[in-house]
C-alpha positions as CSV (number, residue, x, y, z in Angstrom):
1,M,17.2,-33.8,-6.7
2,D,15.7,-31.4,-4.2
3,D,12.9,-28.8,-4.0
4,G,14.8,-26.2,-6.0
5,T,15.9,-28.5,-8.9
6,S,14.6,-27.2,-12.3
7,I,12.1,-29.6,-14.0
8,L,14.4,-29.3,-17.0
9,E,16.5,-31.9,-15.2
10,L,13.8,-34.5,-15.7
11,K,14.0,-36.6,-18.8
12,G,11.5,-35.8,-21.5
13,I,11.0,-32.1,-20.4
14,G,12.5,-29.6,-22.9
15,E,11.9,-25.9,-23.3
16,K,8.5,-26.4,-24.9
17,S,7.2,-28.6,-22.0
18,Q,8.8,-26.3,-19.5
19,K,6.7,-23.4,-20.8
20,L,3.5,-25.4,-20.4
21,F,4.4,-26.5,-16.9
22,A,5.2,-22.8,-16.1
23,K,1.6,-21.9,-17.0
24,V,0.4,-23.9,-14.0
25,N,3.2,-22.5,-11.8
26,I,5.5,-25.5,-11.9
27,K,9.1,-24.6,-12.4
28,T,10.9,-26.8,-9.9
29,V,10.8,-30.5,-8.9
30,G,9.5,-29.4,-5.4
31,E,6.6,-27.5,-7.1
32,L,5.8,-30.5,-9.3
33,L,5.6,-32.9,-6.3
34,R,3.4,-30.5,-4.4
35,Y,1.1,-30.1,-7.5
36,Y,-1.3,-32.7,-6.2
37,P,-4.2,-34.1,-8.3
38,R,-7.4,-32.1,-8.2
39,D,-9.4,-35.3,-8.6
40,Y,-9.2,-39.1,-8.9
41,E,-11.2,-41.5,-11.0
42,T,-11.8,-45.2,-10.9
43,F,-12.6,-46.9,-14.2
44,R,-15.3,-49.6,-14.0
45,E,-16.2,-52.3,-16.5
46,P,-18.5,-50.9,-19.2
47,A,-22.2,-51.3,-18.2
48,P,-25.2,-52.1,-20.5
49,I,-26.9,-48.9,-21.6
50,A,-30.1,-49.9,-19.9
51,Q,-28.3,-49.9,-16.5
52,A,-26.7,-46.5,-16.9
53,K,-27.7,-44.2,-14.1
54,V,-28.6,-40.6,-14.9
55,G,-26.2,-38.1,-13.2
56,E,-23.4,-40.6,-12.9
57,V,-20.2,-41.1,-15.0
58,C,-20.2,-44.5,-16.7
59,A,-18.8,-46.3,-19.6
60,V,-20.7,-48.2,-22.3
61,L,-19.5,-50.5,-25.1
62,A,-21.8,-49.6,-28.0
63,T,-22.1,-49.7,-31.8
64,V,-22.6,-46.5,-33.9
65,C,-26.1,-46.6,-35.6
66,G,-26.5,-44.6,-38.8
67,T,-24.5,-41.6,-39.9
68,V,-23.3,-38.7,-37.7
69,N,-25.6,-35.6,-37.9
70,V,-23.5,-32.4,-38.1
71,K,-25.0,-29.0,-37.3
72,K,-23.4,-25.6,-37.4
73,V,-24.7,-22.9,-35.0
74,R,-22.7,-19.7,-35.6
75,S,-19.2,-20.7,-34.5
76,L,-20.3,-23.9,-32.8
77,T,-20.1,-27.3,-34.5
78,I,-22.4,-29.9,-33.0
79,L,-22.3,-33.6,-33.8
80,N,-25.1,-36.0,-32.8
81,V,-25.1,-39.7,-33.2
82,L,-27.1,-42.7,-31.9
83,V,-25.3,-45.7,-30.4
84,R,-26.8,-49.0,-29.3
85,D,-26.0,-52.2,-27.5
86,S,-28.2,-55.3,-26.9
87,S,-30.0,-53.5,-24.0
88,G,-30.9,-50.2,-25.6
89,G,-29.8,-46.9,-27.2
90,M,-28.2,-43.6,-26.2
91,Q,-27.8,-40.3,-28.0
92,L,-24.3,-38.8,-28.0
93,T,-23.5,-35.1,-28.5
94,F,-20.0,-33.6,-29.3
95,F,-19.2,-29.9,-29.4
96,N,-16.4,-28.5,-31.7
97,M,-15.0,-32.0,-32.6
98,P,-15.8,-32.2,-36.3
99,F,-13.0,-34.8,-36.9
100,L,-15.0,-37.4,-35.0
101,K,-17.2,-37.7,-38.1
102,N,-14.4,-39.9,-39.7
103,V,-14.1,-42.0,-36.5
104,L,-17.8,-42.6,-35.7
105,K,-18.6,-44.7,-38.8
106,P,-21.8,-46.8,-38.9
107,G,-21.2,-50.2,-37.4
108,S,-18.0,-49.2,-35.6
109,R,-17.8,-50.2,-31.9
110,H,-16.2,-48.0,-29.2
111,I,-16.2,-47.5,-25.4
112,F,-17.8,-44.2,-24.6
113,R,-17.3,-42.8,-21.1
114,G,-19.1,-39.7,-19.7
115,R,-21.8,-38.4,-17.5
116,V,-25.3,-39.8,-18.3
117,Q,-28.1,-37.3,-18.7
118,S,-31.8,-37.6,-19.7
119,K,-34.0,-35.8,-22.1
120,G,-37.5,-37.1,-21.4
121,P,-37.3,-40.9,-21.7
122,A,-34.1,-40.7,-23.8
123,L,-30.6,-41.1,-22.4
124,I,-27.9,-38.7,-23.6
125,M,-24.2,-38.3,-23.1
126,E,-22.5,-35.0,-23.9
127,Q,-18.8,-34.8,-24.9
128,P,-17.9,-38.4,-23.8
129,R,-14.4,-39.7,-24.1
130,L,-13.7,-42.5,-26.7
131,Y,-11.5,-45.5,-25.9
132,K,-10.3,-48.6,-27.6
133,Q,-11.0,-51.9,-25.6
134,E,-7.2,-52.5,-25.0
135,E,-6.6,-48.9,-23.8
136,Y,-9.6,-49.0,-21.5
137,N,-8.5,-52.3,-19.9
138,R,-5.3,-50.7,-18.8
139,Y,-7.1,-48.2,-16.7
140,L,-9.3,-50.7,-14.9
141,A,-6.9,-51.7,-12.2
142,F,-5.8,-48.3,-10.9
143,I,-7.1,-45.1,-9.2
144,Q,-6.2,-42.5,-11.8
145,P,-4.9,-39.1,-10.7
146,R,-6.3,-36.1,-12.7
147,Y,-4.4,-32.8,-12.6
148,A,-5.5,-29.3,-13.3
149,L,-4.2,-28.7,-16.8
150,T,-3.7,-26.0,-19.3
151,K,-4.1,-26.1,-23.1
152,G,-1.3,-28.3,-24.5
153,L,-0.4,-30.0,-21.2
154,T,-1.8,-33.5,-20.9
155,N,-2.7,-35.5,-17.8
156,Q,-0.3,-38.2,-19.1
157,A,2.6,-35.7,-19.3
158,V,2.1,-34.6,-15.7
159,Q,1.9,-38.2,-14.5
160,K,5.1,-39.2,-16.3
161,A,7.0,-36.2,-14.9
162,V,5.7,-36.9,-11.3
163,K,6.7,-40.6,-11.5
164,Q,10.2,-39.7,-12.5
165,A,10.5,-36.9,-9.9
166,L,9.3,-39.3,-7.1
167,T,12.2,-41.7,-7.9
168,C,14.9,-39.0,-8.0
169,Y,13.8,-36.8,-5.1
170,A,15.9,-36.7,-1.9
171,F,13.3,-36.9,0.8
172,G,15.6,-37.0,3.8
173,K,14.4,-37.5,7.3
174,D,10.8,-36.7,8.1
175,P,10.8,-33.3,9.8
176,Y,7.7,-34.2,11.8
177,P,8.8,-36.2,14.9
178,Q,7.5,-39.8,15.3
179,Q,5.7,-38.9,18.5
180,L,3.7,-36.2,16.7
181,C,3.0,-38.5,13.8
182,R,1.8,-41.3,16.1
183,E,-0.4,-38.9,18.2
184,Y,-2.1,-37.4,15.2
185,D,-2.2,-40.5,13.0
186,L,0.1,-39.0,10.3
187,M,1.5,-41.2,7.5
188,D,5.2,-41.0,6.7
189,R,6.0,-38.0,4.4
190,R,7.5,-40.0,1.5
191,E,4.7,-42.6,1.6
192,A,2.1,-39.8,1.7
193,M,3.5,-38.0,-1.3
194,N,3.6,-41.3,-3.3
195,N,0.0,-42.1,-2.4
196,M,-1.2,-38.6,-3.1
197,H,-0.1,-39.0,-6.7
198,F,-0.4,-42.7,-7.3
199,P,-2.6,-44.2,-4.5
200,I,-2.5,-48.0,-4.1
201,S,-6.0,-48.0,-2.6
202,Y,-8.7,-45.6,-1.6
203,E,-7.9,-46.1,2.1
204,E,-4.2,-45.2,1.6
205,L,-5.3,-42.1,-0.4
206,V,-7.4,-41.0,2.6
207,K,-4.4,-41.4,4.9
208,A,-2.0,-39.6,2.6
209,R,-4.4,-36.7,2.1
210,R,-4.8,-36.4,5.9
211,R,-1.0,-36.0,6.3
212,V,-0.8,-33.4,3.5
213,V,-3.7,-31.4,4.9
214,F,-2.5,-31.6,8.5
215,E,1.0,-30.3,7.4
216,E,-0.6,-27.5,5.4
217,F,-2.8,-26.4,8.3
218,F,0.0,-26.8,10.8
219,S,2.4,-24.6,8.9
220,F,-0.2,-21.9,8.4
221,L,-1.3,-21.8,12.0
222,F,2.3,-22.0,13.3
223,F,3.3,-18.8,11.4
224,L,-0.1,-17.2,12.2
225,R,0.5,-17.7,15.9
226,E,4.1,-16.4,15.6
227,N,2.9,-13.2,13.9
228,K,0.1,-12.7,16.3
229,E,2.4,-13.2,19.3
230,Q,4.5,-10.3,18.1
231,S,1.5,-8.0,17.8
232,R,-0.5,-8.9,20.9
233,L,-1.6,-6.1,23.3
234,L,0.1,-3.3,21.3
235,E,-0.2,0.0,23.0
236,N,-2.8,2.3,21.2
237,E,-0.8,5.1,19.8
238,Y,-3.9,6.6,18.1
239,R,-6.3,6.7,21.0
240,M,-9.5,8.3,19.7
241,I,-12.5,10.1,21.1
242,E,-16.0,9.8,19.8
243,T,-17.0,12.9,17.8
244,A,-20.3,14.2,16.5
245,D,-19.4,13.3,12.9
246,T,-20.4,9.6,13.1
247,G,-23.6,10.3,15.0
248,R,-24.6,13.0,12.5
249,L,-24.0,10.5,9.6
250,L,-26.1,7.9,11.3
251,E,-29.0,10.4,11.7
252,L,-28.8,11.4,8.1
253,L,-28.8,7.9,6.6
254,P,-32.1,6.9,5.0
255,Y,-32.2,3.7,7.1
256,R,-31.4,2.6,10.7
257,L,-28.6,0.2,11.5
258,T,-29.7,-3.3,12.5
259,G,-29.1,-4.5,16.0
260,A,-26.1,-6.6,14.9
261,Q,-24.6,-3.6,13.0
262,T,-25.0,-1.3,16.0
263,K,-23.3,-3.9,18.3
264,A,-20.3,-4.2,15.9
265,W,-20.0,-0.5,15.6
266,Q,-20.0,-0.1,19.4
267,E,-17.2,-2.8,19.7
268,I,-15.1,-0.9,17.1
269,C,-15.6,2.4,19.0
270,Q,-14.5,0.8,22.3
271,D,-11.4,-0.7,20.6
272,M,-10.2,2.6,19.0
273,C,-10.8,4.5,22.3
274,S,-9.1,1.9,24.5
275,P,-5.5,1.7,25.7
276,W,-4.8,-1.1,23.2
277,C,-4.6,-1.3,19.5
278,M,-7.6,-2.7,17.6
279,N,-7.2,-6.0,15.7
280,R,-10.8,-6.9,14.9
281,L,-12.7,-9.0,12.3
282,V,-16.2,-8.0,11.2
283,Q,-17.7,-11.1,9.9
284,G,-21.1,-10.5,8.1
285,D,-23.1,-12.4,5.6
286,V,-23.4,-11.1,2.1
287,G,-25.6,-8.0,2.1
288,S,-25.5,-7.6,5.9
289,G,-24.1,-4.0,5.7
290,K,-20.5,-4.3,6.6
291,T,-19.4,-1.4,4.4
292,I,-21.2,1.3,6.3
293,I,-19.5,0.0,9.5
294,A,-16.1,0.4,7.8
295,V,-17.1,3.9,6.6
296,L,-18.1,4.9,10.2
297,A,-14.7,3.7,11.5
298,L,-12.8,5.6,8.8
299,L,-14.9,8.7,9.5
300,M,-14.1,8.5,13.2
301,C,-10.4,8.2,12.3
302,A,-10.5,11.3,10.0
303,A,-12.5,13.3,12.6
304,N,-9.7,12.6,15.0
305,G,-7.2,14.1,12.6
306,Y,-5.7,10.8,11.3
307,Q,-5.5,9.0,8.0
308,G,-7.2,5.7,7.1
309,A,-6.7,3.1,4.3
310,L,-9.2,0.8,2.8
311,M,-7.8,-2.1,0.7
312,A,-10.0,-4.2,-1.6
313,P,-9.0,-7.4,-3.6
314,T,-9.8,-6.1,-7.1
315,E,-9.5,-2.7,-8.8
316,V,-13.2,-2.9,-9.7
317,L,-14.2,-3.4,-6.1
318,A,-11.8,-0.7,-4.9
319,A,-13.3,1.8,-7.5
320,Q,-16.8,0.9,-6.3
321,H,-15.8,1.5,-2.7
322,Y,-14.3,4.8,-3.7
323,E,-17.3,5.9,-5.6
324,G,-19.6,4.9,-2.7
325,I,-17.6,7.0,-0.2
326,C,-17.6,10.0,-2.6
327,E,-21.4,9.7,-2.6
328,Y,-21.4,10.0,1.2
329,V,-19.1,13.0,1.0
330,K,-21.3,14.7,-1.6
331,E,-24.7,13.8,0.0
332,Y,-23.9,14.0,3.7
333,H,-20.9,16.3,3.7
334,V,-18.8,13.9,5.9
335,A,-15.3,14.9,6.8
336,L,-13.6,12.4,4.5
337,K,-11.2,13.4,1.8
338,P,-10.7,10.2,-0.2
339,V,-8.3,9.3,-3.0
340,L,-8.2,6.2,-5.2
341,L,-4.9,4.3,-5.7
342,V,-4.8,1.3,-8.1
343,G,-2.1,-0.4,-10.2
344,S,-3.6,0.5,-13.6
345,M,-3.2,4.3,-12.9
346,T,-0.4,6.1,-14.9
347,A,2.9,6.9,-13.3
348,K,2.0,10.6,-13.2
349,E,-1.4,9.9,-11.6
350,K,0.3,7.8,-8.9
351,R,2.9,10.5,-8.2
352,E,0.2,13.0,-7.6
353,V,-1.6,10.6,-5.2
354,Y,1.6,9.8,-3.4
355,E,2.1,13.6,-2.8
356,K,-1.4,14.0,-1.4
357,I,-1.0,11.1,0.9
358,A,2.4,12.2,2.2
359,S,1.3,15.8,2.8
360,G,-1.8,14.8,4.6
361,E,-4.0,16.5,2.0
362,V,-6.2,13.4,1.9
363,N,-7.3,11.4,5.0
364,L,-8.5,8.2,3.3
365,V,-6.8,6.1,0.6
366,V,-8.9,3.5,-1.1
367,G,-7.1,1.0,-3.3
368,T,-5.8,-2.5,-4.1
369,H,-2.4,-3.9,-3.2
370,A,-1.0,-0.7,-4.8
371,V,-1.5,0.9,-1.4
372,I,1.4,-1.1,0.0
373,Q,4.0,-0.2,-2.5
374,D,7.3,1.2,-1.2
375,K,6.6,4.7,-2.7
376,V,3.4,5.2,-0.6
377,H,4.2,7.2,2.6
378,F,1.4,8.1,5.0
379,Q,1.6,11.1,7.3
380,K,-0.6,9.7,10.1
381,L,-1.9,6.2,9.2
382,A,-4.1,5.2,12.2
383,L,-6.6,2.7,10.7
384,V,-6.2,0.0,8.1
385,V,-9.4,-1.7,6.8
386,T,-9.1,-4.7,4.5
387,D,-12.1,-6.0,2.6
388,E,-12.4,-9.8,2.1
389,Q,-9.2,-10.3,4.1
390,H,-8.5,-13.9,2.9
391,R,-7.7,-12.5,-0.6
392,F,-4.7,-10.7,0.9
393,G,-1.5,-12.3,2.2
394,V,-0.6,-12.0,5.9
395,R,2.6,-10.3,4.9
396,Q,0.8,-7.8,2.7
397,R,-1.4,-6.8,5.7
398,E,1.8,-6.5,7.8
399,I,3.5,-4.2,5.2
400,L,0.4,-2.0,5.2
401,A,0.3,-1.9,9.0
402,E,4.0,-1.0,9.0
403,K,3.3,2.2,7.1
404,G,1.8,3.5,10.2
405,S,3.1,3.1,13.7
406,N,1.0,0.1,14.8
407,P,-2.3,1.4,13.3
408,H,-5.7,-0.1,14.2
409,V,-6.6,-3.1,12.0
410,L,-10.2,-3.8,10.9
411,V,-10.9,-6.8,8.7
412,M,-14.1,-7.4,6.8
413,S,-15.2,-10.8,5.6
414,A,-18.4,-12.1,4.0
415,T,-17.3,-15.7,4.6
416,P,-19.8,-17.4,6.9
417,I,-17.3,-19.5,8.9
418,P,-18.7,-21.2,12.0
419,R,-17.4,-19.5,15.1
420,T,-15.3,-22.5,16.3
421,L,-13.3,-22.4,13.1
422,A,-13.2,-18.6,12.9
423,I,-11.4,-18.5,16.3
424,I,-8.7,-20.9,15.0
425,L,-8.3,-19.3,11.5
426,Y,-8.3,-15.7,12.6
427,G,-5.8,-16.2,15.5
428,D,-5.9,-13.4,17.9
429,L,-8.4,-11.2,16.0
430,Q,-11.4,-10.2,18.0
431,V,-14.6,-11.2,16.1
432,S,-17.7,-9.2,15.6
433,V,-20.6,-11.0,13.8
434,I,-23.3,-9.2,11.8
435,D,-25.9,-11.9,11.5
436,E,-29.0,-9.8,10.5
437,L,-29.9,-8.6,7.1
438,P,-31.4,-5.1,6.5
439,A,-35.2,-5.1,6.5
440,N,-35.4,-3.8,2.9
441,R,-33.6,-6.7,1.3
442,L,-35.8,-8.9,-1.0
443,P,-35.0,-12.6,-0.3
444,I,-33.4,-14.3,-3.3
445,K,-35.7,-17.0,-4.9
446,N,-33.8,-20.3,-5.4
447,C,-34.4,-23.5,-7.3
448,V,-32.4,-26.7,-7.5
449,V,-32.9,-28.5,-10.8
450,G,-31.4,-31.1,-13.1
451,T,-29.7,-30.6,-16.5
452,S,-33.0,-31.1,-18.4
453,Y,-34.1,-27.6,-17.0
454,R,-31.4,-25.8,-19.0
455,P,-33.6,-24.7,-22.0
456,Q,-36.2,-23.3,-19.5
457,A,-33.3,-21.5,-17.6
458,Y,-32.0,-20.0,-20.9
459,R,-35.5,-18.7,-21.7
460,F,-35.7,-17.2,-18.2
461,I,-32.3,-15.5,-18.6
462,E,-33.5,-14.0,-21.9
463,K,-36.7,-12.7,-20.3
464,E,-34.7,-11.0,-17.5
465,V,-32.2,-9.5,-20.0
466,R,-35.2,-8.2,-22.1
467,A,-36.4,-6.5,-18.8
468,G,-33.1,-4.7,-18.6
469,R,-31.5,-7.0,-16.1
470,Q,-28.2,-9.1,-16.2
471,A,-27.2,-12.6,-15.4
472,Y,-24.2,-14.7,-14.2
473,V,-23.5,-18.3,-15.3
474,I,-20.9,-20.1,-13.2
475,C,-18.9,-23.1,-14.5
476,P,-16.4,-25.1,-12.5
477,M,-13.7,-25.3,-15.3
478,V,-12.0,-22.7,-17.5
479,E,-11.5,-24.8,-20.7
480,E,-12.0,-28.2,-22.2
481,G,-9.5,-30.8,-21.0
482,E,-9.3,-29.9,-17.4
483,M,-12.1,-32.3,-16.3
484,D,-14.0,-33.4,-19.4
485,E,-17.4,-34.3,-17.8
486,L,-17.7,-30.8,-16.2
487,E,-18.9,-27.7,-17.8
488,N,-16.2,-25.2,-18.8
489,V,-16.4,-21.5,-19.4
490,M,-15.1,-21.3,-22.9
491,D,-17.3,-24.0,-24.5
492,Y,-20.3,-23.1,-22.4
493,A,-20.2,-19.5,-23.6
494,E,-20.4,-20.7,-27.1
495,K,-23.3,-22.9,-26.3
496,L,-25.1,-20.0,-24.6
497,R,-24.4,-17.7,-27.6
498,S,-26.1,-20.3,-29.8
499,A,-29.1,-20.7,-27.4
500,L,-29.7,-17.0,-26.9
501,P,-30.7,-14.4,-29.5
502,A,-27.7,-12.8,-31.2
503,D,-28.2,-9.4,-29.8
504,I,-27.7,-10.6,-26.2
505,Q,-24.1,-10.0,-25.3
506,V,-22.3,-12.9,-23.7
507,A,-18.8,-12.6,-22.3
508,T,-16.3,-14.8,-20.3
509,L,-14.3,-14.3,-17.2
510,H,-11.8,-16.6,-15.5
511,G,-8.7,-16.6,-13.3
512,K,-6.3,-17.4,-16.2
513,M,-7.0,-14.0,-17.8
514,R,-4.5,-11.2,-17.4
515,P,-5.6,-8.8,-14.5
516,S,-6.1,-5.9,-16.9
517,D,-8.5,-8.1,-19.0
518,K,-10.4,-9.3,-15.9
519,N,-10.8,-5.6,-14.8
520,R,-12.0,-4.6,-18.3
521,I,-14.6,-7.3,-18.4
522,M,-15.9,-6.6,-14.9
523,E,-16.1,-2.9,-15.7
524,E,-18.0,-3.6,-18.9
525,Y,-20.4,-5.8,-17.0
526,A,-20.9,-3.2,-14.3
527,A,-21.5,-0.6,-17.0
528,R,-24.3,-2.9,-18.5
529,N,-22.5,-3.5,-21.8
530,I,-22.5,-7.2,-21.1
531,D,-25.8,-9.0,-20.5
532,V,-24.6,-12.5,-19.5
533,L,-21.2,-13.2,-17.8
534,V,-20.0,-16.8,-18.0
535,S,-17.4,-17.1,-15.3
536,T,-15.6,-19.4,-12.9
537,T,-15.7,-18.7,-9.2
538,V,-13.4,-15.7,-9.7
539,I,-16.5,-13.5,-9.3
540,E,-17.0,-14.9,-5.8
541,V,-15.7,-11.6,-4.5
542,G,-14.8,-8.4,-6.2
543,I,-17.8,-7.2,-8.2
544,N,-21.0,-5.4,-7.1
545,V,-23.6,-5.1,-9.8
546,P,-27.0,-4.3,-8.3
547,N,-28.6,-4.7,-11.8
548,A,-27.7,-8.5,-11.9
549,T,-30.7,-10.6,-11.0
550,V,-29.9,-14.1,-12.1
551,M,-27.2,-16.4,-10.9
552,M,-27.0,-19.8,-12.6
553,V,-24.5,-22.4,-11.3
554,E,-23.6,-25.4,-13.4
555,N,-22.4,-28.6,-11.7
556,A,-23.6,-27.2,-8.4
557,E,-23.0,-30.6,-6.9
558,R,-19.3,-30.0,-7.2
559,F,-19.2,-27.0,-4.9
560,G,-19.5,-26.7,-1.1
561,L,-22.7,-25.1,0.2
562,A,-20.8,-22.2,1.7
563,Q,-19.2,-21.3,-1.6
564,L,-22.5,-21.6,-3.5
565,H,-24.0,-19.2,-0.9
566,Q,-21.0,-16.8,-1.6
567,L,-21.7,-17.0,-5.3
568,R,-25.5,-16.4,-4.7
569,G,-24.4,-13.2,-2.9
570,R,-23.5,-11.6,-6.3
571,V,-27.2,-11.1,-7.0
572,G,-29.9,-9.6,-4.8
573,R,-28.0,-6.4,-4.3
574,G,-30.5,-4.1,-6.0
575,Q,-34.2,-3.2,-5.8
576,H,-35.3,-5.9,-8.3
577,Q,-36.3,-9.5,-7.4
578,S,-33.3,-11.8,-7.8
579,Y,-33.1,-15.6,-8.6
580,C,-30.5,-18.3,-8.2
581,I,-30.7,-21.5,-10.3
582,F,-28.5,-24.4,-9.1
583,I,-28.1,-27.0,-11.8
584,S,-26.9,-30.4,-10.7
585,A,-25.7,-33.1,-13.1
586,Q,-26.4,-35.6,-10.4
587,D,-29.9,-36.2,-9.2
588,N,-29.3,-38.9,-6.6
589,K,-31.1,-38.4,-3.3
590,E,-28.0,-37.3,-1.2
591,T,-26.9,-34.7,-3.7
592,M,-30.4,-33.1,-4.1
593,E,-31.0,-33.1,-0.3
594,R,-27.7,-31.3,0.3
595,L,-28.5,-28.7,-2.4
596,E,-32.0,-28.3,-1.0
597,I,-30.5,-26.6,2.1
598,L,-29.8,-23.6,-0.2
599,N,-33.3,-23.7,-1.4
600,R,-34.6,-23.5,2.2
601,S,-32.3,-20.8,3.6
602,N,-30.6,-17.6,2.6
603,D,-28.7,-17.5,6.0
604,G,-25.0,-18.0,5.4
605,F,-24.2,-19.0,8.9
606,F,-26.9,-21.6,9.0
607,I,-25.7,-22.9,5.6
608,A,-22.1,-23.0,6.8
609,S,-23.0,-25.0,9.9
610,E,-25.0,-27.5,7.8
611,D,-22.1,-27.7,5.3
612,L,-19.9,-28.7,8.2
613,K,-22.3,-31.5,9.4
614,L,-22.7,-33.0,5.9
615,R,-19.0,-33.5,5.1
616,G,-17.6,-37.0,4.9
617,P,-14.8,-39.0,3.2
618,G,-16.9,-39.1,0.0
619,D,-16.4,-35.3,-0.4
620,L,-12.7,-35.3,-0.3
621,F,-11.6,-35.7,-3.9
622,G,-13.9,-33.5,-5.9
623,I,-13.7,-29.8,-6.9
624,R,-12.6,-27.6,-4.0
625,Q,-15.5,-27.2,-1.6
626,S,-14.6,-23.8,-0.3
627,G,-12.7,-20.9,-1.7
628,E,-12.4,-18.9,1.5
629,F,-8.7,-19.7,2.3
630,A,-6.2,-20.4,-0.4
631,F,-5.0,-23.8,1.0
632,Q,-3.7,-25.9,-1.8
633,T,-5.3,-29.2,-0.6
634,G,-7.1,-28.6,2.7
635,D,-10.6,-27.4,3.0
636,I,-11.8,-25.7,6.1
637,Y,-15.2,-27.4,6.0
638,T,-14.4,-30.9,4.8
639,D,-11.3,-31.0,7.0
640,A,-12.6,-29.1,10.0
641,E,-11.5,-31.9,12.4
642,I,-8.0,-31.9,11.0
643,L,-7.9,-28.1,11.3
644,K,-8.8,-28.4,15.0
645,Q,-6.2,-31.1,15.6
646,A,-3.5,-29.1,13.8
647,S,-4.4,-26.1,16.0
648,Q,-4.0,-28.2,19.1
649,A,-0.6,-29.6,17.8
650,V,0.7,-26.0,17.2
651,E,-0.2,-25.0,20.8
652,Q,1.5,-28.2,22.0
653,V,4.7,-27.5,20.0
654,R,4.8,-23.8,21.0
655,A,4.2,-24.6,24.7
656,S,6.9,-27.3,24.8
657,Q,10.2,-26.3,26.4
658,G,11.9,-29.5,25.3
659,E,14.2,-29.9,22.2
660,Q,12.1,-32.6,20.5
661,Y,10.4,-30.0,18.3
662,G,13.5,-27.9,17.6
663,P,14.2,-29.6,14.2
664,L,10.5,-29.2,13.1
665,I,10.5,-25.5,14.0
666,E,13.8,-25.0,12.2
667,Y,12.4,-26.9,9.1
668,L,9.2,-24.7,9.1
669,R,11.2,-21.5,9.2
670,S,13.6,-22.7,6.4
671,Q,10.8,-23.7,4.1
672,S,10.4,-20.5,2.0
673,Q,7.7,-22.3,-0.1
674,L,5.6,-22.9,3.0
675,Q,6.0,-19.3,4.0
676,V,5.0,-18.1,0.5
677,D,1.9,-20.3,0.6
678,F,1.2,-18.9,4.0
679,R,1.4,-15.3,2.7
680,T,-1.1,-16.0,-0.1
681,I,-3.8,-16.9,2.4
């Protein structure tokens, strides 16, 4: 079997199983083997209840005391039961599992495993897993892989398929030369893949992950360097001159640019007027005012008689950019003639827009990836601006650039990446940093609390909604079954509906929804028809709702500080005071100290650098720590050292005139999967 073999060739996988695997984008054996666990767990011997530590996952062998109390709150069924062992008692709570009433009979003994929480002096465990003694004993000797799942697909089914695939897969010779593997301490490829799925020890797992992450970074950087090499020092075919239009807009604005904004704008002007094509990244913290810099660049382009394009990652954000630019046109009479182009428009609407673009009737196109469709033909495309660039594939940006004759490229990102990493990740892009916030911004008020604070948080959300504001609640999981001890969007929304008054509108948003449904929910939220939005990190970029004043993040300990800061940036965008509540299910000293950094600072660059310092091997196998770049396994913060080494290795391979790296280069170019992964970044 090789990469392209269908998983239907594996025993035990029929059409029904095939459809379930397809939901998590697994169609071939190669995709299955690269579908690495999202987490690992080690089962320990059951502990006495009195020794259970709050915030940690543990197992207890206990007896059910009394009958199960069943409560129905609207559509939510809640089961409560007390269990005891010789050292003490614990309250267990189950949601939407009414069948357990027949299992949890008085006097019956079970092993219960879950995260321990406290309610005053009492210990509680919500939604624990139940095991029989024999079943639990089988797990004790192994590090168990846990995969991202979908409804109907079990962890056991994925494990079984992977085990079979590993025995049948034709690995062939390792494409990475032994010299490179020795120099960068890389485990053999076959060994690494086996240990990523079924590690024989924690130490071997760390080594295996290092190999996988190095290979992922190496392939990305190799293709990035190749692409950048082709576009270095391109002659400026759209050399511009400074016109009065931008200066007039700056005079009319009701605020003055910060020093950092002014510096970034001057650098962009110099680029567009120079003999060479601009290829610049504007990196600015959330709320630092990157958008006005992009508008100035697009205005300068239009004033010189050219067309510009602004591409956003979501239709909602594209529409918000378009409406904002229309306001500038209406209020300040700037020389922009914008048009919106998104995928959800009708065929007739699109045709009309295509004609306006081709004829030059409009000088600015604002849209999503619809802007790069084959049917879009620009008359004089001189500037391409991409917002939140990591959400677009490299190839997508190339296609857009190809629609002009080497247009200027301006990339905007709110990701606070430390400069040393930004230079590696953004290749040959020139970097401008906006590290000042406008003076009129109210600092967000933060608090880091344990799970016992939830009732108080719910009352605070209700109070803000009653004052006309809105709230976000972030959960790390989409649905039950992905990782049982973590909060998931679907169940949490039900809990929230039960806890809040019935007239408060609660809705859900997550990455598994159809794009049209996601857009509809975001539009409804932006229109204030939804009061509380329970979401995964899909809202990290792509929505701007100034009326939202509360951001509550569940299982905050499972996210990197930089990503939590990105999430916090969804509030604090309007005139009202905003708040961020980080709820941690773990209250150990290290976790709380780490989260306290967010409490002390609203500066994304400071937080990113602190995030970098705090990483260690213990962080490797939790929920993804950063969502900035779509690497499957690697994380730019946790794996910063590996990223630097991969960058060094790429330069070494590209500089070599010998033939020892020829097979590796050939392998990289032949791996369409790697190139597809590269283009999603």
